[in-house]
TORGUVO-149214 format. One record per residue (C-alpha): residue in one letter; x, y, z. Coordinates in steps of 0.25 Angstrom, whole numbers, plus 5000, padded with zeros to 4 digits. Layout:
N
AXYZ;...
***
This chain:
415
M500050024999;K500650134997;K500950245006;I500150375006;K501150485004;V500850605015;T501650735009;N501850815021;P502350755035;I501450745047;V501850765063;E501850655071;M501850665086;D502050535093;G501550505109;D501550435121;E501050305127;M499950215121;A499650345111;R501050325106;I500850165104;I499650195095;W500450305087;K501350205083;Y500450095079;I499550215069;K500850245062;K501150095061;Y499850035056;L499250165050;I500150265047;F501450225041;P500850105033;Y500050205025;L500750335025;D502050395019;I502150505028;K503350605035;I502850615049;I503650715057;Y503650645070;F503750685084;D503950605097;L502950685107;G502950565117;I503350605132;D504750565132;N505250635121;R504450765124;D505250765138;F506550725129;T506250855121;E505750925131;D504350955123;K505151015111;I504550895103;T503050925106;I503251085101;E504151025089;A503050935085;G501951065085;Y502751145078;A502951025066;I501350995066;K501451155062;K502351135052;Y501751005046;N500351025048;V499950895053;G500250825066;I499850705073;K500050665087;C500050545098;A499650565112;T500650605120;I500850625137;T500650765143;P501350725156;D500850765170;E501650745183;E501550575182;R501950555167;M503150665170;K503550555181;E503250445172;F504050505160;H505150565169;L504850695160;K505550825162;K504150905164;K502850895161;W502750925146;K501550995140;S500550925132;P501150905119;N499650925112;G499651055120;T501051105115;I500551055101;R499351135101;N499951245105;I500851255094;L499751225083;D498651315090;G497451225085;T496151185088;I496051025091;F494850945087;R494450825095;E493250735088;P492850595090;I493150455081;I491650395079;A491650245076;G490150215075;N490250085086;I490750165096;P489850205106;R489850345113;P489850385127;I489050495124;P488050435115;N487450565109;W488850605102;K488350555088;N489350655082;P490750685085;I491250805093;C492450885091;I493250945100;A493951075096;R495051105106;H495851235105;A497251175106;Y497951295111;A498351345124;D497451355138;Q497951255147;Y498851175137;N499651295136;A499351355151;I500351375163;D499851305175;I500551325189;L500551275204;V500351385212;K501151345226;E501051475235;K500451595237;G500351705227;K499451765217;L499351725203;Y499351825191;L498851815176;K499751915168;F499551975156;I500852065150;P500652135137;D501752125126;N501652275126;K502352335136;K501352455137;K500052385142;N499952335155;F500252195160;K498852125165;K498952045178;F497751975184;E497751895197;I497251755197;H497351705211;H497951715224;F498651585229;I498551565245;K498651425241;P499351335230;G498651335218;I498851315203;S498551415191;M498551415176;A498851525164;M498351495149;Y498051565138;N497451555124;T497551645111;D496451725103;Q497151675090;S497251525096;I495651545098;Y495251585086;G496051475078;F495451375087;A494051435086;R494251425070;S494751295069;C493451265078;F492451335067;N493251285055;Y493251135062;S491651155064;I491451195049;Y492251075045;K491550985053;K490151045051;W489851045068;P489551155076;L490551225085;F490351235099;L491651315109;S491451295124;T492151375134;K491851415148;N491951575146;T491051615155;I492051575166;L493451605157;K492651735151;N494051785143;Y494651655140;D493451575137;G492851685133;R493951715122;Y493651585114;K492251615115;D492351745108;I493351705098;F492551595092;D491251685092;D492151795084;L492651675076;Y491351615073;K490551755070;K491751805060;E492151685053;F491151555055;L489751595057;S489251595042;I489951465041;F489351385052;E488051435049;K488251405034;I488551255039;K487551255050;I488551245062;T488651325073;Y489551385085;E489251395099;H489951425111;R489651355123;L490051355139;I490951225139;D490051165152;D488951175140;M489651125130;I489950995136;A488450985139;Y488051005126;A489250905120;I488750795128;K487350805124;S487550825108;N487650735098;G489050795095;G489350845081;F490050975085;V491451045087;W491851085101;A492851205103;C493551195117;K494651265122;N495951185125;Y495651115137;D494251095135;G494551025122;D495450945128;V494450885138;H493150895131;S493750785118;D494150695127;T492650695134;I492150695119;A493150575115;Q492550495127;G491150545123;F491350475110;G491950355116;S493550365116;L494850465115;G495250355107;M494250395096;M494550545096;T495150635085;S496250765088;M496650855079;L497050995081;L496951095070;T497551235068;P496651345065;D497251345050;G496851195050;K498151185044;T499051115056;M498250975060;E498850895074;S498150765076;E498250695089;A497550575096;A496550635105;H496750525117;G498050525126;T499350425127;I498450305133;T499350265143;R498450165150;H498650085137;Y500050115137;R500350055150;L499749925144;Y500649955132;Q501949965141;R501549835146;G501649765134;L500049745133;K499049765122;T498049895123;S496849925115;T497050065112;N496250165103;P497150215093;V496050295084;S496250425090;S497650415086;I497450365072;F496550485070;A497650555075;W498550505062;T497350505053;R496850655056;G498250715055;L498650635042;K497050685036;H497550825040;R498950805033;A498150755021;F497250865020;L498450965021;D499250885010;K497950845001;N498150695001;S496950624999;S497650495001;L498050525016;K496750575019;K496050455015;F497150375022;S496750445034;E495250445033;D495450285030;L496050255042;E495050345051;K493950265045;T494750145047;C494850155062;I493350195063;E492950065055;V493849965064;I493150015076;E491850025070;S492049865064;G492249845080;T493649835081;M494149935091;T495149955104;K494649945119;D494250075122;L493150075109;F492849935112;K492349965128;L491550095121;L490849995113;Y490749875122;G490649925135;Y491749895146;N491249785156;T490349675153;Y490949525151;E490449525137;N491049645133;R492549605140;M492449485131;K492349575118;N493749625122;Y494149545108;N493549645101;Y494549785104;L495949765099;D497049805105;T497949915099;E498649865089;S497649765083;F496849885082;F497749945074;S497949815064;V496449805062;L496549975059;K497649945049;S496949815043;N495749905041;F496350015036;E497249945025;K495849895020;K495150005020;I496350095013;L496349985002;E494949994999;
***
């Protein structure tokens, strides 16, 4: 079988633990046998990030900017326990946060739906897409421990020395406590808003923005004002023409609406809110292993795709002991297909586009045929009954699942 020629390179970022093992299988079974592709490789595993003092992450971010397509494996963001486990020099920042701040884009997360997999929220008939502002806020904040009595101030010093600086007393600490300072910019929020409006038009789905502007009147209020301004000036007539709507809602009201809805909309969230609610939406549709995650820049030119889940530590501990796991690789496979589809779009490569679409269809068709990993099997058949435990032969271990995918994929592309 002749390999498909991919003219321009993609940036690949390797990761950690079981996600890294899955990543290796994807390349072995589903990428390298079929594509003649140049890969700009960055190892973002925790050991290499520590060795390079996280410079490797920054280099990867700028490489994505240069080549316009990045495909990323799940990585560890270390806490105190992980710092001790890996003997790290420091608690390095989230590599996702670092790359997102370099690209300044919007993350779109959407469930991958297989018709036979039941949904914990059964009224969600259509996908819900979370649009997450992937810049600043908590992910580029300074947080500190306060260990003694004293006053905490917020201070702004204008570059124009003729203007007076502004100083606000935040709190007078009598006992130890904590504090945090974060920011965002009008430019980034306008880019976020424009990406969300354009994506809603592409999907032909209504758009909602959720904030808590009743509490954060300036901070969250700015998001609301910018979305409103852009909608009225640039997008209102387009939305009316294709009969979709835009609406701002308080975040608590939006959550209630989402749970009761039938899906089929784009939900724009600030950075932290999007982080939380994308995981909630994934579980409502069944599994984090069935979720796409794409970061798009406002101009639509640069994309980074990634697995929506973490590094799957519990399965990795089994793998380290030489035991087989049944780990769902679909989200990681879709990270590759979505990145490759964007490469195909930029390069006008119809063969690569078809390859990516066929691989996605194969994943869904295999699951809908009844062949799946343990997480989906449990959703389909339940957990505890003797009868269901006896059906274990119906789910496959990780590598066996890849073998079935490869076999079915080859049949599809030879049709």
